[in-house]
N, C-alpha and C positions, 0 to 999 in steps of 0.2 A: 495912280499905280497901274502897272502893266503886268500881264501874265502872258508870257510867250509872245510878246508883241501886241496883245489885245489890250485895249484900254479898259480900265475898270472905273468908270466915272462914279465917284462918290461911294463906291462899295467898301473901300478900305475903312471908312469912318462909320459905316452903318452898324457893325457889330458893337462898337463902343457906345453908340447912342442907345441902341435897343436894349443892351444889357442893363441899363439903368431903369428900364421900365418894369413895374411889378408884373410878375407872372411870366416873364421871359426867362427861359432856361432850358436845360436838356430834358425836362419832363416830357414824356410821350403822351400828353393829354389830348393830342389831336388839334390843338389850337393852331390855326394857320399862321398867326403872328409868331408863335414860337418856332414853327418850322421855317418861316422866312428868316428869322434871326439865325437859326442853326445853319441854314443854307448860305447866308452871308459870311458867317464865321468859317464855314468849311471852304468857301471860295478863297478866302484869304489864306487859309492853312495849306492849300494846295498850290500856292504860287510858284513853288520850285519843283513840282512833281516830276517834270521831265528829267530831273537829276536823280530821281529815286531808282531803286532796283526794279528789275523785271523778273517775275517768277520764272524759273528754269522751264524751258519748253514753251513759254508763253510770249516769246519775243514777237513784236509786231513788225509790220502788219501781218495779221493772219485773219482768216475768215472765220467769224464767230457763227455758231449755230443760231444765235439770237438775231432774228430778222435779217440773216444773211449779210451782216455788216462786216466790213474790214475794220479791225480794231488793234489796239496795243494796250497792254496792262502794266500798271506801275503800282508798287507797294511802298508805303513809308517804312521807316526803320523798324517801327514796332511790329508791323505785319511781316516784314522781310525776316526778322529775327525769330518769329514764332515757329515752333516745331510742327505745327499742323495738327496737334492733338488737343482735345478739349475746346474750350471757347477761345476765340482770338483775343488778344490783349485789348483792354479798354483804350479807347481813342485811336485804335488802329484805323488806317485809311487805305482804301484801294481805289485807284482811278482807272477807268476804261476810256481811252480815246477812241472815238468813232471817226473813220476817215471817209472821204468821198469816193475813194477807189482803192485798189490794191497797192498803189504806190505809197500811200500814207503821207503824201505831200500836203494835203489840205485836211485840216481837222473840221469835221462836221459838228461835233459836240462832245461833251464829256458826261459820263455817268460815274457818280462817286458814291462809295459806301463808307460810313464811319461808324465804328462800334462805340455806342454811348450807353454806359451802365444805366439800366432802369428805363431806357427810352421806350422799348417795345419788347418785353420779355417773350411774347408769343412769336415775334419775328427775329429772335436771336439778338435783340438790342441793336439792330442795325438801322441807321438813318440813311436814307437814299436821297440823292439829289441829281437832277439832270440839268445841264447847263448848255446854252448856246455858246459858240466860241467867244462872244463878247461878255459872257458872264450872266446873261439873262437866265433866270431860273424858269424852266418849263414844268418841273415837278419837284416836290420836296416832301420829305416826311416818310410816312408809312405808305409807300407807293405800291399799290396792289399788284401791278404788273411785275415790278421788281421782286417783291416778296413771293409771288406765285411761281416765278422762275427759280429763284434762289433757294426756296425751301426744299427743292429737290437735290441740292448739293449734299455730298456725303460729309463735308467738313465745315461746320459752322457757317452755312449759307454761302460758302466760297467754292467755286469750281476750280480755281487756279491754284489750290493748295492740296497737295496729296500727302496724307499722313505717312510718316516713315514706315518702310516695310520691315 
């Protein structure tokens, strides 16, 4: 399976195999195996993210305050259709592409958030995953750096959503 020209060796089957194992699922119990499973499922779910919508005013590439990166942001249909009030819809996904420079020609990696009911109530029930361009997971789960930054957002841990005025 490929994602934007990147090969995903064996990753497409990983979620199917791991879902059959006891204890694997969306519970936010901190089990690294569960987080690996969720990260593999999320990688498969974002296969067509570059066809998703971009929040108004957040078209990329733009320079993010986060580590001075050049980024682009994409929302799946659930998040794009949300009015920005209350909690984001369950299973909503946001993808942030990080680029090597301001042209956005080369993707350095992806950071993804998925709303999973009951996963992490203290963290807004967001699951975070960071991927290299080839799909290798560098962080997944209740990622302290992600939570520490996003807890400062005014709208359900998302900076790119502004409540209607």
